[in-house]
PDB file of N, CA, C and O in Angstrom, chain B, residues numbered from 101:
ATOM      1  N   MET B 101       9.092   2.142  -6.648  1.00  0.00           N
ATOM      2  CA  MET B 101       8.657   2.536  -5.757  1.00  0.00           C
ATOM      3  C   MET B 101       9.632   2.840  -4.393  1.00  0.00           C
ATOM      4  O   MET B 101       9.771   1.853  -3.670  1.00  0.00           O
ATOM      5  N   ASN B 102      10.425   4.266  -3.885  1.00  0.00           N
ATOM      6  CA  ASN B 102      11.024   4.948  -3.257  1.00  0.00           C
ATOM      7  C   ASN B 102      10.432   4.576  -1.740  1.00  0.00           C
ATOM      8  O   ASN B 102       9.336   4.949  -1.322  1.00  0.00           O
ATOM      9  N   LYS B 103      11.348   3.799  -1.041  1.00  0.00           N
ATOM     10  CA  LYS B 103      10.540   3.185   0.268  1.00  0.00           C
ATOM     11  C   LYS B 103      10.324   4.422   1.614  1.00  0.00           C
ATOM     12  O   LYS B 103       9.718   4.320   2.681  1.00  0.00           O
ATOM     13  N   ASP B 104      10.962   5.362   1.126  1.00  0.00           N
ATOM     14  CA  ASP B 104      10.773   6.043   1.783  1.00  0.00           C
ATOM     15  C   ASP B 104       9.817   7.230   1.473  1.00  0.00           C
ATOM     16  O   ASP B 104       9.785   8.174   2.263  1.00  0.00           O
ATOM     17  N   VAL B 105       9.005   7.226   0.313  1.00  0.00           N
ATOM     18  CA  VAL B 105       7.148   8.315  -0.048  1.00  0.00           C
ATOM     19  C   VAL B 105       6.462   6.721   0.229  1.00  0.00           C
ATOM     20  O   VAL B 105       5.249   6.641   0.423  1.00  0.00           O
ATOM     21  N   PHE B 106       7.305   5.508   0.233  1.00  0.00           N
ATOM     22  CA  PHE B 106       5.554   4.773   0.446  1.00  0.00           C
ATOM     23  C   PHE B 106       5.688   4.705   2.199  1.00  0.00           C
ATOM     24  O   PHE B 106       4.827   3.947   2.645  1.00  0.00           O
ATOM     25  N   GLU B 107       6.174   5.046   2.801  1.00  0.00           N
ATOM     26  CA  GLU B 107       6.321   5.376   4.476  1.00  0.00           C
ATOM     27  C   GLU B 107       5.556   6.416   4.264  1.00  0.00           C
ATOM     28  O   GLU B 107       4.403   6.087   4.546  1.00  0.00           O
ATOM     29  N   GLY B 108       5.625   7.878   3.790  1.00  0.00           N
ATOM     30  CA  GLY B 108       5.064   8.935   3.922  1.00  0.00           C
ATOM     31  C   GLY B 108       3.670   8.652   3.127  1.00  0.00           C
ATOM     32  O   GLY B 108       2.746   9.435   3.343  1.00  0.00           O
ATOM     33  N   LYS B 109       3.553   8.016   2.594  1.00  0.00           N
ATOM     34  CA  LYS B 109       2.284   7.886   2.058  1.00  0.00           C
ATOM     35  C   LYS B 109       1.277   6.158   2.944  1.00  0.00           C
ATOM     36  O   LYS B 109       0.222   5.702   2.503  1.00  0.00           O
ATOM     37  N   TRP B 110       1.709   5.841   3.635  1.00  0.00           N
ATOM     38  CA  TRP B 110       1.211   4.707   4.244  1.00  0.00           C
ATOM     39  C   TRP B 110      -0.341   4.858   4.664  1.00  0.00           C
ATOM     40  O   TRP B 110      -1.203   4.075   4.264  1.00  0.00           O
ATOM     41  N   LYS B 111      -0.678   6.289   5.774  1.00  0.00           N
ATOM     42  CA  LYS B 111      -1.491   6.385   6.338  1.00  0.00           C
ATOM     43  C   LYS B 111      -2.748   6.143   5.226  1.00  0.00           C
ATOM     44  O   LYS B 111      -3.717   5.386   5.168  1.00  0.00           O
ATOM     45  N   GLN B 112      -2.201   7.182   4.404  1.00  0.00           N
ATOM     46  CA  GLN B 112      -3.334   7.038   3.009  1.00  0.00           C
ATOM     47  C   GLN B 112      -3.600   5.289   2.288  1.00  0.00           C
ATOM     48  O   GLN B 112      -4.569   4.633   1.908  1.00  0.00           O
ATOM     49  N   ILE B 113      -2.462   5.137   2.373  1.00  0.00           N
ATOM     50  CA  ILE B 113      -3.025   3.315   1.586  1.00  0.00           C
ATOM     51  C   ILE B 113      -3.336   2.325   2.222  1.00  0.00           C
ATOM     52  O   ILE B 113      -3.790   1.357   1.612  1.00  0.00           O
ATOM     53  N   GLN B 114      -3.184   2.290   3.563  1.00  0.00           N
ATOM     54  CA  GLN B 114      -3.357   1.405   4.657  1.00  0.00           C
ATOM     55  C   GLN B 114      -4.732   0.889   4.789  1.00  0.00           C
ATOM     56  O   GLN B 114      -4.790  -0.298   5.110  1.00  0.00           O
ATOM     57  N   GLY B 115      -6.081   1.627   4.581  1.00  0.00           N
ATOM     58  CA  GLY B 115      -7.163   1.026   4.354  1.00  0.00           C
ATOM     59  C   GLY B 115      -7.181   0.839   2.767  1.00  0.00           C
ATOM     60  O   GLY B 115      -8.220   0.318   2.362  1.00  0.00           O
ATOM     61  N   GLU B 116      -6.416   1.099   1.973  1.00  0.00           N
ATOM     62  CA  GLU B 116      -6.966   0.507   0.871  1.00  0.00           C
ATOM     63  C   GLU B 116      -6.173  -0.984   0.690  1.00  0.00           C
ATOM     64  O   GLU B 116      -6.729  -1.876   0.049  1.00  0.00           O
ATOM     65  N   ALA B 117      -4.666  -1.218   1.375  1.00  0.00           N
ATOM     66  CA  ALA B 117      -3.823  -2.243   1.173  1.00  0.00           C
ATOM     67  C   ALA B 117      -5.255  -4.052   1.832  1.00  0.00           C
ATOM     68  O   ALA B 117      -5.357  -5.269   1.681  1.00  0.00           O
ATOM     69  N   LYS B 118      -5.905  -2.964   2.480  1.00  0.00           N
ATOM     70  CA  LYS B 118      -6.752  -4.186   3.467  1.00  0.00           C
ATOM     71  C   LYS B 118      -7.680  -4.840   2.549  1.00  0.00           C
ATOM     72  O   LYS B 118      -8.380  -5.850   2.625  1.00  0.00           O
ATOM     73  N   SER B 119      -7.409  -3.706   1.413  1.00  0.00           N
ATOM     74  CA  SER B 119      -9.242  -4.124   0.246  1.00  0.00           C
ATOM     75  C   SER B 119      -8.259  -5.087  -1.144  1.00  0.00           C
ATOM     76  O   SER B 119      -8.586  -5.776  -2.110  1.00  0.00           O
ATOM     77  N   TRP B 120      -7.127  -4.688  -0.611  1.00  0.00           N
ATOM     78  CA  TRP B 120      -6.329  -5.054  -1.964  1.00  0.00           C
ATOM     79  C   TRP B 120      -5.579  -7.025  -1.960  1.00  0.00           C
ATOM     80  O   TRP B 120      -5.535  -7.940  -2.782  1.00  0.00           O
ATOM     81  N   TRP B 121      -5.011  -6.758  -0.143  1.00  0.00           N
ATOM     82  CA  TRP B 121      -5.040  -8.179   0.094  1.00  0.00           C
ATOM     83  C   TRP B 121      -5.723  -8.203   1.072  1.00  0.00           C
ATOM     84  O   TRP B 121      -5.432  -7.568   2.086  1.00  0.00           O
ATOM     85  N   GLY B 122      -6.934  -9.061   0.939  1.00  0.00           N
ATOM     86  CA  GLY B 122      -7.914  -9.327   1.627  1.00  0.00           C
ATOM     87  C   GLY B 122      -7.232 -10.028   3.056  1.00  0.00           C
ATOM     88  O   GLY B 122      -7.696  -9.702   4.149  1.00  0.00           O
ATOM     89  N   LYS B 123      -6.416 -10.736   2.986  1.00  0.00           N
ATOM     90  CA  LYS B 123      -5.577 -11.670   4.106  1.00  0.00           C
ATOM     91  C   LYS B 123      -5.892 -11.001   5.299  1.00  0.00           C
ATOM     92  O   LYS B 123      -6.519 -11.219   6.335  1.00  0.00           O
ATOM     93  N   LEU B 124      -4.892  -9.652   4.511  1.00  0.00           N
ATOM     94  CA  LEU B 124      -4.229  -8.430   6.081  1.00  0.00           C
ATOM     95  C   LEU B 124      -5.409  -8.541   6.915  1.00  0.00           C
ATOM     96  O   LEU B 124      -6.616  -8.668   6.709  1.00  0.00           O
ATOM     97  N   THR B 125      -4.265  -8.403   8.445  1.00  0.00           N
ATOM     98  CA  THR B 125      -5.804  -7.998   9.074  1.00  0.00           C
ATOM     99  C   THR B 125      -5.184  -6.805   9.527  1.00  0.00           C
ATOM    100  O   THR B 125      -4.080  -6.528   9.058  1.00  0.00           O
ATOM    101  N   ASP B 126      -5.840  -5.863  10.570  1.00  0.00           N
ATOM    102  CA  ASP B 126      -5.542  -4.636  11.387  1.00  0.00           C
ATOM    103  C   ASP B 126      -4.503  -5.151  12.154  1.00  0.00           C
ATOM    104  O   ASP B 126      -3.738  -4.209  12.366  1.00  0.00           O
ATOM    105  N   ASP B 127      -4.087  -6.156  12.676  1.00  0.00           N
ATOM    106  CA  ASP B 127      -2.899  -6.211  13.308  1.00  0.00           C
ATOM    107  C   ASP B 127      -1.839  -6.346  12.527  1.00  0.00           C
ATOM    108  O   ASP B 127      -0.691  -6.092  12.894  1.00  0.00           O
ATOM    109  N   ASP B 128      -2.293  -6.924  10.935  1.00  0.00           N
ATOM    110  CA  ASP B 128      -0.336  -7.081  10.025  1.00  0.00           C
ATOM    111  C   ASP B 128      -0.519  -5.680   9.543  1.00  0.00           C
ATOM    112  O   ASP B 128       0.632  -5.287   9.354  1.00  0.00           O
ATOM    113  N   LEU B 129      -1.328  -4.733   9.249  1.00  0.00           N
ATOM    114  CA  LEU B 129      -1.034  -3.764   9.083  1.00  0.00           C
ATOM    115  C   LEU B 129      -0.927  -2.281  10.154  1.00  0.00           C
ATOM    116  O   LEU B 129      -0.641  -1.158   9.739  1.00  0.00           O
ATOM    117  N   LYS B 130      -1.224  -2.628  11.541  1.00  0.00           N
ATOM    118  CA  LYS B 130      -0.186  -2.261  12.542  1.00  0.00           C
ATOM    119  C   LYS B 130       1.519  -2.746  12.622  1.00  0.00           C
ATOM    120  O   LYS B 130       2.435  -2.014  12.996  1.00  0.00           O
ATOM    121  N   ARG B 131       1.650  -4.230  12.146  1.00  0.00           N
ATOM    122  CA  ARG B 131       3.006  -5.028  12.818  1.00  0.00           C
ATOM    123  C   ARG B 131       3.697  -3.623  11.580  1.00  0.00           C
ATOM    124  O   ARG B 131       4.455  -2.759  12.023  1.00  0.00           O
ATOM    125  N   ALA B 132       3.259  -3.639  10.035  1.00  0.00           N
ATOM    126  CA  ALA B 132       4.011  -3.265   9.308  1.00  0.00           C
ATOM    127  C   ALA B 132       4.554  -1.747   9.281  1.00  0.00           C
ATOM    128  O   ALA B 132       5.622  -1.223   8.962  1.00  0.00           O
ATOM    129  N   ASN B 133       3.083  -1.204   9.855  1.00  0.00           N
ATOM    130  CA  ASN B 133       3.484  -0.146  10.303  1.00  0.00           C
ATOM    131  C   ASN B 133       4.144   1.171   9.429  1.00  0.00           C
ATOM    132  O   ASN B 133       4.610   2.191   9.936  1.00  0.00           O
ATOM    133  N   GLY B 134       4.047   0.847   7.938  1.00  0.00           N
ATOM    134  CA  GLY B 134       4.538   2.306   7.019  1.00  0.00           C
ATOM    135  C   GLY B 134       6.070   1.169   6.111  1.00  0.00           C
ATOM    136  O   GLY B 134       6.561   1.175   4.982  1.00  0.00           O
ATOM    137  N   LYS B 135       6.228   0.654   6.916  1.00  0.00           N
ATOM    138  CA  LYS B 135       7.506  -0.288   6.185  1.00  0.00           C
ATOM    139  C   LYS B 135       7.807  -1.354   5.379  1.00  0.00           C
ATOM    140  O   LYS B 135       7.726  -2.566   5.575  1.00  0.00           O
ATOM    141  N   PHE B 136       8.171  -0.695   4.426  1.00  0.00           N
ATOM    142  CA  PHE B 136       8.028  -1.483   2.668  1.00  0.00           C
ATOM    143  C   PHE B 136       8.473  -2.972   3.533  1.00  0.00           C
ATOM    144  O   PHE B 136       7.620  -3.654   4.101  1.00  0.00           O
ATOM    145  N   ASP B 137       9.997  -3.337   3.516  1.00  0.00           N
ATOM    146  CA  ASP B 137       9.607  -4.463   3.603  1.00  0.00           C
ATOM    147  C   ASP B 137       9.192  -5.358   4.667  1.00  0.00           C
ATOM    148  O   ASP B 137       9.159  -6.588   4.632  1.00  0.00           O
ATOM    149  N   VAL B 138       8.900  -4.627   5.557  1.00  0.00           N
ATOM    150  CA  VAL B 138       7.798  -5.729   6.385  1.00  0.00           C
ATOM    151  C   VAL B 138       6.341  -5.962   5.766  1.00  0.00           C
ATOM    152  O   VAL B 138       5.643  -6.908   6.130  1.00  0.00           O
ATOM    153  N   LEU B 139       5.939  -5.051   4.824  1.00  0.00           N
ATOM    154  CA  LEU B 139       4.512  -5.372   4.835  1.00  0.00           C
ATOM    155  C   LEU B 139       5.197  -6.318   3.550  1.00  0.00           C
ATOM    156  O   LEU B 139       4.549  -7.364   3.508  1.00  0.00           O
ATOM    157  N   ALA B 140       5.932  -6.317   2.827  1.00  0.00           N
ATOM    158  CA  ALA B 140       6.618  -7.043   1.497  1.00  0.00           C
ATOM    159  C   ALA B 140       7.075  -8.958   2.762  1.00  0.00           C
ATOM    160  O   ALA B 140       7.639  -9.989   2.396  1.00  0.00           O
ATOM    161  N   GLY B 141       6.794  -8.780   3.432  1.00  0.00           N
ATOM    162  CA  GLY B 141       7.175 -10.416   4.192  1.00  0.00           C
ATOM    163  C   GLY B 141       5.919 -10.503   5.097  1.00  0.00           C
ATOM    164  O   GLY B 141       5.845 -11.607   5.636  1.00  0.00           O
ATOM    165  N   ILE B 142       5.076  -9.795   5.367  1.00  0.00           N
ATOM    166  CA  ILE B 142       4.034 -10.223   5.657  1.00  0.00           C
ATOM    167  C   ILE B 142       3.074 -11.033   4.299  1.00  0.00           C
ATOM    168  O   ILE B 142       2.610 -12.172   4.338  1.00  0.00           O
ATOM    169  N   LEU B 143       2.986 -10.134   3.265  1.00  0.00           N
ATOM    170  CA  LEU B 143       2.698 -10.662   2.101  1.00  0.00           C
ATOM    171  C   LEU B 143       3.087 -12.403   1.372  1.00  0.00           C
ATOM    172  O   LEU B 143       2.359 -13.232   0.826  1.00  0.00           O
ATOM    173  N   GLN B 144       4.080 -12.396   1.592  1.00  0.00           N
ATOM    174  CA  GLN B 144       4.976 -13.647   1.563  1.00  0.00           C
ATOM    175  C   GLN B 144       4.517 -14.621   2.450  1.00  0.00           C
ATOM    176  O   GLN B 144       4.318 -15.793   2.129  1.00  0.00           O
ATOM    177  N   GLU B 145       4.265 -13.921   4.106  1.00  0.00           N
ATOM    178  CA  GLU B 145       3.687 -14.649   4.402  1.00  0.00           C
ATOM    179  C   GLU B 145       2.171 -15.166   4.710  1.00  0.00           C
ATOM    180  O   GLU B 145       1.573 -15.945   5.452  1.00  0.00           O
ATOM    181  N   LYS B 146       1.960 -14.329   3.771  1.00  0.00           N
ATOM    182  CA  LYS B 146      -0.161 -14.868   3.950  1.00  0.00           C
ATOM    183  C   LYS B 146      -0.301 -15.622   2.418  1.00  0.00           C
ATOM    184  O   LYS B 146      -1.098 -16.527   2.173  1.00  0.00           O
ATOM    185  N   TYR B 147       0.826 -14.929   1.293  1.00  0.00           N
ATOM    186  CA  TYR B 147       0.482 -15.220   0.451  1.00  0.00           C
ATOM    187  C   TYR B 147       1.566 -16.258  -0.447  1.00  0.00           C
ATOM    188  O   TYR B 147       1.586 -16.192  -1.676  1.00  0.00           O
ATOM    189  N   GLY B 148       2.183 -16.921   0.082  1.00  0.00           N
ATOM    190  CA  GLY B 148       3.350 -17.095  -0.244  1.00  0.00           C
ATOM    191  C   GLY B 148       3.955 -16.996  -1.136  1.00  0.00           C
ATOM    192  O   GLY B 148       4.390 -17.869  -1.888  1.00  0.00           O
ATOM    193  N   TYR B 149       4.083 -15.644  -1.167  1.00  0.00           N
ATOM    194  CA  TYR B 149       4.776 -14.852  -2.500  1.00  0.00           C
ATOM    195  C   TYR B 149       6.505 -14.833  -2.262  1.00  0.00           C
ATOM    196  O   TYR B 149       6.998 -14.766  -1.136  1.00  0.00           O
ATOM    197  N   THR B 150       7.119 -14.888  -3.219  1.00  0.00           N
ATOM    198  CA  THR B 150       8.638 -14.062  -3.477  1.00  0.00           C
ATOM    199  C   THR B 150       8.937 -13.008  -2.827  1.00  0.00           C
ATOM    200  O   THR B 150       8.129 -12.080  -2.849  1.00  0.00           O
ATOM    201  N   HIS B 151      10.164 -12.878  -2.087  1.00  0.00           N
ATOM    202  CA  HIS B 151       9.970 -11.366  -1.839  1.00  0.00           C
ATOM    203  C   HIS B 151       9.924 -10.221  -2.620  1.00  0.00           C
ATOM    204  O   HIS B 151       9.580  -9.130  -2.166  1.00  0.00           O
ATOM    205  N   GLN B 152      10.297 -10.435  -3.924  1.00  0.00           N
ATOM    206  CA  GLN B 152      10.940  -9.761  -5.070  1.00  0.00           C
ATOM    207  C   GLN B 152       9.625  -9.627  -5.827  1.00  0.00           C
ATOM    208  O   GLN B 152       9.627  -8.808  -6.746  1.00  0.00           O
ATOM    209  N   ARG B 153       8.106 -10.541  -5.504  1.00  0.00           N
ATOM    210  CA  ARG B 153       6.935 -10.925  -6.556  1.00  0.00           C
ATOM    211  C   ARG B 153       6.169  -9.774  -4.603  1.00  0.00           C
ATOM    212  O   ARG B 153       5.394  -8.932  -5.057  1.00  0.00           O
ATOM    213  N   ALA B 154       6.208  -9.636  -3.238  1.00  0.00           N
ATOM    214  CA  ALA B 154       6.159  -8.714  -2.621  1.00  0.00           C
ATOM    215  C   ALA B 154       6.359  -7.475  -2.905  1.00  0.00           C
ATOM    216  O   ALA B 154       5.500  -6.617  -2.704  1.00  0.00           O
ATOM    217  N   ALA B 155       7.513  -7.231  -3.405  1.00  0.00           N
ATOM    218  CA  ALA B 155       7.894  -5.941  -3.601  1.00  0.00           C
ATOM    219  C   ALA B 155       6.667  -5.280  -4.670  1.00  0.00           C
ATOM    220  O   ALA B 155       5.802  -4.411  -4.565  1.00  0.00           O
ATOM    221  N   ASP B 156       7.124  -6.206  -5.720  1.00  0.00           N
ATOM    222  CA  ASP B 156       6.278  -5.983  -7.312  1.00  0.00           C
ATOM    223  C   ASP B 156       4.840  -5.834  -6.724  1.00  0.00           C
ATOM    224  O   ASP B 156       4.191  -4.818  -6.972  1.00  0.00           O
ATOM    225  N   GLU B 157       4.488  -6.532  -6.182  1.00  0.00           N
ATOM    226  CA  GLU B 157       2.777  -6.197  -6.108  1.00  0.00           C
ATOM    227  C   GLU B 157       2.554  -5.011  -5.340  1.00  0.00           C
ATOM    228  O   GLU B 157       1.564  -4.377  -5.705  1.00  0.00           O
ATOM    229  N   ILE B 158       3.309  -4.448  -4.211  1.00  0.00           N
ATOM    230  CA  ILE B 158       3.414  -3.126  -3.320  1.00  0.00           C
ATOM    231  C   ILE B 158       3.323  -2.389  -4.385  1.00  0.00           C
ATOM    232  O   ILE B 158       2.397  -1.593  -4.540  1.00  0.00           O
ATOM    233  N   ASP B 159       4.332  -2.575  -5.301  1.00  0.00           N
ATOM    234  CA  ASP B 159       5.248  -0.731  -5.626  1.00  0.00           C
ATOM    235  C   ASP B 159       3.683  -1.009  -7.337  1.00  0.00           C
ATOM    236  O   ASP B 159       3.380   0.018  -7.944  1.00  0.00           O
ATOM    237  N   LYS B 160       3.131  -2.096  -7.686  1.00  0.00           N
ATOM    238  CA  LYS B 160       2.124  -2.070  -8.482  1.00  0.00           C
ATOM    239  C   LYS B 160       1.143  -1.464  -8.141  1.00  0.00           C
ATOM    240  O   LYS B 160       0.817  -0.431  -8.725  1.00  0.00           O
ATOM    241  N   ARG B 161       0.376  -2.015  -7.016  1.00  0.00           N
ATOM    242  CA  ARG B 161      -0.401  -1.134  -6.445  1.00  0.00           C
ATOM    243  C   ARG B 161      -0.774  -0.045  -5.489  1.00  0.00           C
ATOM    244  O   ARG B 161      -1.909   0.211  -5.087  1.00  0.00           O
ATOM    245  N   VAL B 162       0.305   0.538  -5.195  1.00  0.00           N
ATOM    246  CA  VAL B 162       0.777   2.390  -4.819  1.00  0.00           C
ATOM    247  C   VAL B 162       0.592   2.937  -6.177  1.00  0.00           C
ATOM    248  O   VAL B 162      -0.213   3.860  -6.302  1.00  0.00           O
ATOM    249  N   THR B 163       1.238   2.486  -7.239  1.00  0.00           N
ATOM    250  CA  THR B 163       1.311   3.094  -8.602  1.00  0.00           C
ATOM    251  C   THR B 163       0.021   3.270  -8.969  1.00  0.00           C
ATOM    252  O   THR B 163      -0.422   4.261  -9.549  1.00  0.00           O
ATOM    253  N   GLN B 164      -0.529   2.398  -8.663  1.00  0.00           N
ATOM    254  CA  GLN B 164      -2.023   2.112  -9.419  1.00  0.00           C
ATOM    255  C   GLN B 164      -3.096   3.446  -8.595  1.00  0.00           C
ATOM    256  O   GLN B 164      -3.995   4.125  -9.091  1.00  0.00           O
ATOM    257  N   TYR B 165      -2.535   3.431  -7.179  1.00  0.00           N
ATOM    258  CA  TYR B 165      -3.286   3.892  -6.330  1.00  0.00           C
ATOM    259  C   TYR B 165      -2.784   5.704  -6.634  1.00  0.00           C
ATOM    260  O   TYR B 165      -3.676   6.533  -6.455  1.00  0.00           O
ATOM    261  N   GLU B 166      -1.633   6.125  -6.999  1.00  0.00           N
ATOM    262  CA  GLU B 166      -1.183   7.368  -6.471  1.00  0.00           C
ATOM    263  C   GLU B 166      -2.243   7.687  -8.494  1.00  0.00           C
ATOM    264  O   GLU B 166      -2.859   8.716  -8.769  1.00  0.00           O
ATOM    265  N   ALA B 167      -2.117   6.728  -9.238  1.00  0.00           N
ATOM    266  CA  ALA B 167      -2.565   7.485 -10.587  1.00  0.00           C
ATOM    267  C   ALA B 167      -3.795   7.976 -10.120  1.00  0.00           C
ATOM    268  O   ALA B 167      -3.954   9.180 -10.324  1.00  0.00           O
ATOM    269  N   GLY B 168      -4.647   7.429  -9.590  1.00  0.00           N
ATOM    270  CA  GLY B 168      -5.953   7.111  -9.648  1.00  0.00           C
ATOM    271  C   GLY B 168      -6.334   8.396  -8.904  1.00  0.00           C
ATOM    272  O   GLY B 168      -7.312   8.984  -9.366  1.00  0.00           O
ATOM    273  N   LEU B 169      -5.792   8.885  -7.935  1.00  0.00           N
ATOM    274  CA  LEU B 169      -5.737  10.197  -7.283  1.00  0.00           C
ATOM    275  C   LEU B 169      -5.484  11.501  -8.156  1.00  0.00           C
ATOM    276  O   LEU B 169      -6.128  12.550  -8.185  1.00  0.00           O
ATOM    277  N   LYS B 170      -4.368  11.121  -8.850  1.00  0.00           N
ATOM    278  CA  LYS B 170      -4.166  12.574 -10.358  1.00  0.00           C
ATOM    279  C   LYS B 170      -5.246  12.201 -11.204  1.00  0.00           C
ATOM    280  O   LYS B 170      -5.014  12.620 -12.338  1.00  0.00           O
ATOM    281  N   LYS B 171      -6.460  11.519 -11.129  1.00  0.00           N
ATOM    282  CA  LYS B 171      -7.474  11.436 -12.078  1.00  0.00           C
ATOM    283  C   LYS B 171      -8.624  12.210 -11.962  1.00  0.00           C
ATOM    284  O   LYS B 171      -9.239  12.719 -12.900  1.00  0.00           O
ATOM    285  N   LYS B 172      -9.025  12.315 -10.205  1.00  0.00           N
ATOM    286  CA  LYS B 172      -9.863  13.109  -9.212  1.00  0.00           C
ATOM    287  C   LYS B 172      -9.804  14.016  -9.570  1.00  0.00           C
ATOM    288  O   LYS B 172      -8.670  14.466  -9.736  1.00  0.00           O
ATOM    289  N   PRO B 173     -11.104  14.954  -9.952  1.00  0.00           N
ATOM    290  CA  PRO B 173     -11.072  15.960 -10.208  1.00  0.00           C
ATOM    291  C   PRO B 173     -11.080  16.289  -9.096  1.00  0.00           C
ATOM    292  O   PRO B 173     -11.445  15.717  -8.069  1.00  0.00           O
ATOM    293  N   ALA B 174     -10.363  17.938  -9.435  1.00  0.00           N
ATOM    294  CA  ALA B 174     -10.232  18.939  -8.154  1.00  0.00           C
ATOM    295  C   ALA B 174     -11.751  19.322  -7.580  1.00  0.00           C
ATOM    296  O   ALA B 174     -12.743  19.793  -8.138  1.00  0.00           O
ATOM    297  N   PRO B 175     -11.442  18.846  -6.023  1.00  0.00           N
ATOM    298  CA  PRO B 175     -13.198  19.474  -5.567  1.00  0.00           C
ATOM    299  C   PRO B 175     -13.185  21.337  -6.037  1.00  0.00           C
ATOM    300  O   PRO B 175     -12.382  22.167  -6.463  1.00  0.00           O
ATOM    301  N   ALA B 176     -14.382  21.270  -5.696  1.00  0.00           N
ATOM    302  CA  ALA B 176     -14.862  23.055  -6.307  1.00  0.00           C
ATOM    303  C   ALA B 176     -14.622  23.581  -5.060  1.00  0.00           C
ATOM    304  O   ALA B 176     -14.662  23.056  -3.947  1.00  0.00           O
ATOM    305  N   PRO B 177     -14.323  24.893  -5.479  1.00  0.00           N
ATOM    306  CA  PRO B 177     -13.977  25.876  -4.286  1.00  0.00           C
ATOM    307  C   PRO B 177     -15.134  26.184  -3.505  1.00  0.00           C
ATOM    308  O   PRO B 177     -16.126  26.157  -4.233  1.00  0.00           O
ATOM    309  N   LYS B 178     -15.367  26.421  -2.509  1.00  0.00           N
ATOM    310  CA  LYS B 178     -16.537  27.027  -1.232  1.00  0.00           C
ATOM    311  C   LYS B 178     -16.616  28.375  -1.980  1.00  0.00           C
ATOM    312  O   LYS B 178     -15.859  29.296  -2.285  1.00  0.00           O
ATOM    313  N   LYS B 179     -17.840  28.050  -2.114  1.00  0.00           N
ATOM    314  CA  LYS B 179     -18.598  29.840  -2.369  1.00  0.00           C
ATOM    315  C   LYS B 179     -18.972  30.554  -0.964  1.00  0.00           C
ATOM    316  O   LYS B 179     -19.459  31.685  -0.956  1.00  0.00           O
TER     317      LYS B 179
END
């Protein structure tokens, strides 16, 4: 995943991040502030991941999240 894309989607995915990684606090999410490498570092601290595993985990979760959004039907037009 492109890190710029990640930063651009941060507001949408930060709510999901707490459910993906239950050890993350609101302060952790504020500290990450949409920065891919900072979030990877926090995952390393909290879960003992290597940097590569943390990056892969973020990429996997965000890709799954985006795929789920594409599967949702578009809202019906208002009458």
